[in-house]
C-alpha positions as a Markdown table, in Angstrom:
| # | Residue | x | y | z |
|---|---|---|---|---|
| 1 | Met | 0.0 | 0.0 | 0.0 |
| 2 | Thr | 2.9 | 2.4 | 0.7 |
| 3 | Asp | 4.2 | 1.9 | -2.8 |
| 4 | Phe | 0.9 | 3.0 | -4.2 |
| 5 | Lys | 0.8 | 6.1 | -2.0 |
| 6 | Asp | 4.4 | 6.9 | -3.0 |
| 7 | Arg | 3.6 | 6.6 | -6.7 |
| 8 | Glu | 0.4 | 8.7 | -6.3 |
| 9 | Ser | 2.4 | 11.4 | -4.4 |
| 10 | Ala | 5.1 | 11.4 | -7.1 |
| 11 | Phe | 2.5 | 11.7 | -9.8 |
| 12 | Glu | 0.8 | 14.6 | -8.1 |
| 13 | Ser | 4.1 | 16.4 | -7.6 |
| 14 | Lys | 5.0 | 15.9 | -11.3 |
| 15 | Phe | 1.6 | 17.1 | -12.3 |
| 16 | Ala | 1.9 | 20.2 | -10.1 |
| 17 | Arg | 5.4 | 21.0 | -11.5 |
| 18 | Asp | 4.2 | 20.5 | -15.1 |
| 19 | Glu | 1.2 | 22.8 | -14.6 |
| 20 | Glu | 3.4 | 25.5 | -13.0 |
| 21 | Met | 5.9 | 25.3 | -15.9 |
| 22 | Gln | 3.0 | 25.6 | -18.4 |
| 23 | Phe | 1.7 | 28.6 | -16.6 |
| 24 | Arg | 5.1 | 30.3 | -16.6 |
| 25 | Val | 5.7 | 29.5 | -20.3 |
| 26 | Thr | 2.2 | 30.9 | -21.2 |
| 27 | Ala | 2.9 | 34.1 | -19.2 |
| 28 | Arg | 6.2 | 34.5 | -20.9 |
| 29 | Arg | 4.5 | 34.0 | -24.3 |
| 30 | Asn | 2.0 | 36.7 | -23.5 |
| 31 | Arg | 4.8 | 39.1 | -22.5 |
| 32 | Leu | 6.6 | 38.4 | -25.7 |
| 33 | Leu | 3.3 | 38.8 | -27.6 |
| 34 | Gly | 2.7 | 42.2 | -25.8 |
| 35 | Gln | 6.2 | 43.3 | -26.9 |
| 36 | Trp | 5.5 | 42.2 | -30.4 |
| 37 | Ala | 2.2 | 44.2 | -30.5 |
| 38 | Ala | 3.9 | 47.2 | -28.8 |
| 39 | Glu | 6.5 | 47.3 | -31.5 |
| 40 | Lys | 3.8 | 47.3 | -34.2 |
| 41 | Met | 2.1 | 50.2 | -32.4 |
| 42 | Val | 5.4 | 52.0 | -32.1 |
| 43 | Leu | 5.3 | 52.4 | -28.3 |
| 44 | Thr | 8.1 | 53.8 | -26.2 |
| 45 | Pro | 10.2 | 51.3 | -24.1 |
| 46 | Glu | 8.2 | 52.3 | -21.0 |
| 47 | Glu | 4.9 | 51.9 | -22.7 |
| 48 | Thr | 6.1 | 48.6 | -24.2 |
| 49 | Asp | 6.9 | 47.3 | -20.7 |
| 50 | Ala | 3.5 | 48.4 | -19.3 |
| 51 | Tyr | 1.6 | 47.0 | -22.3 |
| 52 | Ala | 3.3 | 43.6 | -22.1 |
| 53 | Lys | 2.2 | 43.4 | -18.5 |
| 54 | Glu | -1.4 | 44.3 | -19.5 |
| 55 | Val | -1.3 | 41.5 | -22.1 |
| 56 | Val | -0.2 | 39.0 | -19.4 |
| 57 | Ala | -3.0 | 40.2 | -17.1 |
| 58 | Ala | -5.6 | 40.0 | -19.9 |
| 59 | Asp | -5.0 | 36.2 | -19.9 |
| 60 | Phe | -6.6 | 35.9 | -16.5 |
| 61 | Glu | -10.1 | 37.0 | -17.8 |
| 62 | Glu | -11.1 | 33.6 | -19.1 |
| 63 | Ala | -9.7 | 30.2 | -19.9 |
| 64 | Gly | -7.9 | 29.9 | -23.2 |
| 65 | Asp | -6.3 | 32.4 | -25.5 |
| 66 | Glu | -9.4 | 34.2 | -26.7 |
| 67 | Asp | -9.1 | 37.0 | -24.1 |
| 68 | Val | -5.6 | 37.8 | -25.2 |
| 69 | Ile | -6.4 | 37.6 | -28.9 |
| 70 | Arg | -9.4 | 40.0 | -28.4 |
| 71 | Lys | -7.2 | 42.5 | -26.5 |
| 72 | Leu | -4.5 | 42.5 | -29.1 |
| 73 | Leu | -6.9 | 42.7 | -32.0 |
| 74 | Gly | -8.7 | 45.6 | -30.4 |
| 75 | Asp | -5.6 | 47.5 | -29.4 |
| 76 | Leu | -3.8 | 47.0 | -32.7 |
| 77 | Thr | -7.0 | 48.1 | -34.6 |
| 78 | Ser | -7.4 | 51.2 | -32.4 |
| 79 | Ala | -3.7 | 52.1 | -33.0 |
| 80 | Gly | -4.3 | 51.9 | -36.8 |
| 81 | Val | -2.3 | 48.7 | -37.3 |
| 82 | Glu | -3.7 | 46.5 | -39.9 |
| 83 | Met | -4.0 | 43.0 | -38.3 |
| 84 | Asp | -6.5 | 40.2 | -38.4 |
| 85 | Asp | -7.3 | 37.3 | -36.2 |
| 86 | Ser | -5.1 | 34.9 | -38.1 |
| 87 | Gly | -2.1 | 37.2 | -37.9 |
| 88 | Ile | -2.4 | 37.4 | -34.2 |
| 89 | Arg | -2.9 | 33.6 | -33.9 |
| 90 | Thr | 0.3 | 33.1 | -36.0 |
| 91 | Ala | 2.2 | 35.4 | -33.7 |
| 92 | Leu | 0.8 | 33.6 | -30.7 |
| 93 | Ser | 2.1 | 30.3 | -32.0 |
| 94 | Glu | 5.5 | 31.8 | -32.8 |
| 95 | Lys | 5.8 | 33.4 | -29.4 |
| 96 | Met | 4.8 | 30.2 | -27.6 |
| 97 | Ala | 7.7 | 28.4 | -29.4 |
| 98 | Glu | 10.0 | 31.2 | -28.5 |
| 99 | Ala | 8.9 | 31.2 | -24.8 |
| 100 | Arg | 9.5 | 27.4 | -24.6 |
| 101 | Arg | 12.9 | 27.7 | -26.2 |
| 102 | Gln | 13.9 | 30.4 | -23.7 |
| 103 | Phe | 12.8 | 28.2 | -20.8 |
| 104 | Ile | 14.8 | 25.3 | -22.2 |
| 105 | Glu | 17.9 | 27.5 | -22.6 |
| 106 | Glu | 17.5 | 28.8 | -19.1 |
| 107 | Ala | 17.4 | 25.2 | -17.7 |
| 108 | Lys | 20.7 | 24.3 | -19.2 |
């Protein structure tokens, strides 16, 4: 019975670590996405930093990526940047790959 409890505990610990890592990668992706959008909107470095934090915070509104996509699309459109949903989704995918790569490089 102890072996089962040990295995269960190890599995729960691994699950918690994996979830935390996914959260951190997603937050970094959102920060990178905010920086990407800020560059398109020609924001100052200070504005870019603040905007990237806003994008990270926007992800807490609902589950999934739709809240971030809506924010970016609205902000880019308001700033006069021509961008559509698919362009943002492409950037989202690219920034996720970049965020994962950064975490892997940091782990080395």
